[in-house]
C-alpha positions in Angstrom: 0.0 0.0 0.0 3.1 2.2 0.1 4.5 2.4 -3.4 7.1 4.1 -5.5 6.3 5.3 -9.0 7.8 2.0 -10.3 6.1 -0.5 -7.9 2.6 1.0 -8.2 2.1 -1.1 -11.3 1.7 -4.0 -8.8 -1.5 -2.5 -7.4 -4.2 -5.2 -7.4 -7.3 -3.1 -6.9 -8.5 0.4 -7.5 -8.3 2.5 -4.3 -10.8 5.2 -3.3 -8.2 7.6 -2.0 -4.6 8.2 -3.3 -1.9 10.3 -1.9 1.1 11.2 -4.0 4.3 12.8 -2.8 6.0 14.9 -5.5 5.1 17.5 -8.1 7.0 16.5 -11.2 5.9 15.0 -14.4 5.6 11.4 -13.1 3.6 12.6 -10.1 1.2 14.5 -12.3 0.8 11.6 -14.6 -0.3 9.3 -11.7 -2.5 12.1 -10.3 -4.3 12.4 -13.6 -4.6 8.6 -14.1 -6.2 8.0 -10.7 -8.4 11.1 -10.8 -9.8 9.9 -14.1 -10.5 6.5 -12.5 -12.6 8.4 -10.0 -10.2 8.3 -7.1 -9.9 11.1 -4.6 -6.3 12.3 -5.2 -4.0 14.4 -2.9 -0.6 15.7 -4.0 2.0 16.6 -1.5 4.6 19.2 -2.5 7.6 20.5 -0.5 7.5 23.9 -2.3 5.1 26.7 -2.2 4.1 26.8 -5.9 3.6 23.6 -8.0 4.4 25.5 -11.2 7.9 26.4 -10.1 8.9 22.8 -9.6 7.8 22.0 -13.2 9.7 24.9 -14.6 12.9 24.3 -12.6 13.2 20.5 -12.6 11.4 19.5 -15.8 12.4 22.6 -17.9 8.8 23.3 -18.6 7.5 26.6 -20.0 5.5 28.5 -17.3 2.4 28.8 -19.6 2.4 25.0 -19.9 2.9 24.5 -16.2 0.0 26.9 -15.5 -2.3 24.8 -17.7 -1.1 21.5 -16.1 -1.8 22.7 -12.6 -5.2 24.2 -13.7 -6.1 20.8 -15.2 -5.3 19.0 -12.0 -7.5 21.3 -10.0 -10.3 20.9 -12.6 -10.0 17.2 -12.1 -10.5 17.6 -8.3 -6.9 16.9 -7.4 -6.1 18.5 -4.1 -2.6 20.0 -3.9 -1.0 20.6 -0.5 2.1 22.8 -0.6 4.9 23.4 1.9 4.4 19.9 3.1 6.7 17.0 4.0 5.8 13.5 5.1 6.9 12.8 8.7 5.6 9.2 9.0 3.2 6.7 7.5 1.4 4.2 9.7 0.3 1.1 7.9 -2.6 -0.8 9.6 -2.5 -4.5 10.2 -5.5 -5.0 7.8 -6.4 -4.1 4.3 -9.5 -2.2 5.3 -8.4 0.7 7.4 -6.6 3.5 5.6 -3.0 4.5 6.0 -2.4 7.3 8.4 0.1 9.8 6.9 1.6 12.5 9.2 2.4 15.7 7.4 4.6 18.5 8.7 5.3 22.0 7.4 2.8 24.1 9.2 2.5 25.2 12.8 1.2 21.7 13.8 1.4 18.3 12.3 -1.6 17.1 10.3 -2.7 13.5 9.8 -4.5 12.5 6.6 -5.8 9.1 5.7 -5.4 7.4 2.3 -5.9 3.9 0.9 -2.5 4.1 -0.8 0.6 6.3 -0.9 2.9 6.8 -3.9 6.3 8.3 -3.6 7.1 10.1 -6.8 9.4 12.8 -5.5 12.2 11.9 -7.8 15.2 9.5 -7.9 18.9 10.0 -7.4 21.3 9.2 -10.2 22.9 5.8 -9.8 26.5 7.0 -10.2 28.1 5.8 -7.0 29.9 2.7 -8.3 30.8 3.8 -11.8 34.4 4.6 -10.8 34.0 8.2 -12.0 36.4 9.5 -9.4 39.1 7.2 -10.9 38.9 9.1 -14.2 38.4 12.6 -12.6 34.8 13.1 -13.7 33.2 15.7 -11.5 30.1 14.6 -9.7 27.7 16.8 -7.6 28.4 15.9 -4.0 24.8 16.3 -3.0 22.7 14.4 -5.5 25.4 12.5 -7.3 24.6 13.7 -10.8 27.4 14.1 -13.3 28.2 17.7 -14.1 28.2 18.6 -17.8 28.4 21.8 -19.8 26.0 22.9 -22.5 27.5 20.3 -24.9 26.9 17.5 -22.4 30.7 17.3 -21.9 32.0 16.3 -18.4 35.0 17.7 -16.6 37.0 15.2 -18.8 36.8 16.6 -22.3 36.7 13.1 -23.9 33.8 11.9 -21.7 30.2 12.9 -22.3 27.1 12.1 -20.3 23.4 12.1 -21.0 20.1 11.0 -19.3 19.2 10.6 -15.7 22.8 10.7 -14.6 23.1 14.4 -15.3 20.0 15.4 -13.3 16.9 17.2 -14.5 14.9 16.5 -16.4 15.0 12.8 -15.6 12.7 11.6 -18.3 13.1 8.8 -20.9 12.3 11.2 -23.8 14.8 13.7 -22.5 17.5 11.1 -22.2 16.8 9.9 -25.7 17.4 13.3 -27.2 20.4 13.9 -25.0 22.0 10.7 -26.1 21.8 11.7 -29.8 23.1 15.2 -28.9 26.0 13.8 -26.9 27.1 11.6 -29.9 26.9 14.6 -32.1 29.0 16.8 -29.8 31.5 14.0 -29.1 32.2 13.4 -32.8 31.7 17.0 -33.9 28.8 16.1 -36.2 27.1 19.4 -36.8 24.2 17.9 -38.7 23.7 14.9 -36.3 20.3 15.2 -34.6 17.4 13.1 -33.5 14.6 12.8 -36.1 11.5 10.9 -34.8 10.6 10.1 -38.4 13.7 7.8 -38.6 12.0 5.5 -36.1 8.8 5.4 -38.2 10.9 4.6 -41.3 12.6 1.8 -39.4 9.3 0.4 -38.3 8.0 0.5 -41.9 11.1 -1.3 -43.1 10.5 -4.0 -40.5 7.0 -4.4 -41.7 8.1 -4.8 -45.3 10.5 -7.6 -44.4 7.7 -9.7 -42.9 
């Protein structure tokens, strides 16, 4: 009953109430999914403005962020800001709801929910890559690899792309960054990602069948 954004796929039945910690793209996706299923959804945000998190971490345009937040409220998603989760009490049975203690105000608040989803982001898995052995600079806090505007690390011959460099940690972003990193690494000025190439490849596969 306490899930991450990855393990929630193991959910076996539709809950009546859902609490989601996080305000990024993944959290919004799950909020929309469960709200459209008719669940009562609450989102918990550490910051004071849900739009700012989308702009800063996901690189989203403010106008788009405005529309996303507006859409959430139109779908009856409750957004609680300046809030952190202090504890979660899981009952011994599957009937009683979770008791989630929230802090951030003058007093702690307890809310009840059938399930809890942690979608507050993940840390880059760079600890055991041996980056320090080749002098690649890593952020001491989050562990993401530092790169310049050309996705070049502190070692000129090493490039990085995707979740390991931090925001925005999305598969679509990593895909584009991967193409860009190859272009920068080999100085291919005309090398870029064209989604139509994937469609052409699919068509070729179909022709071979």
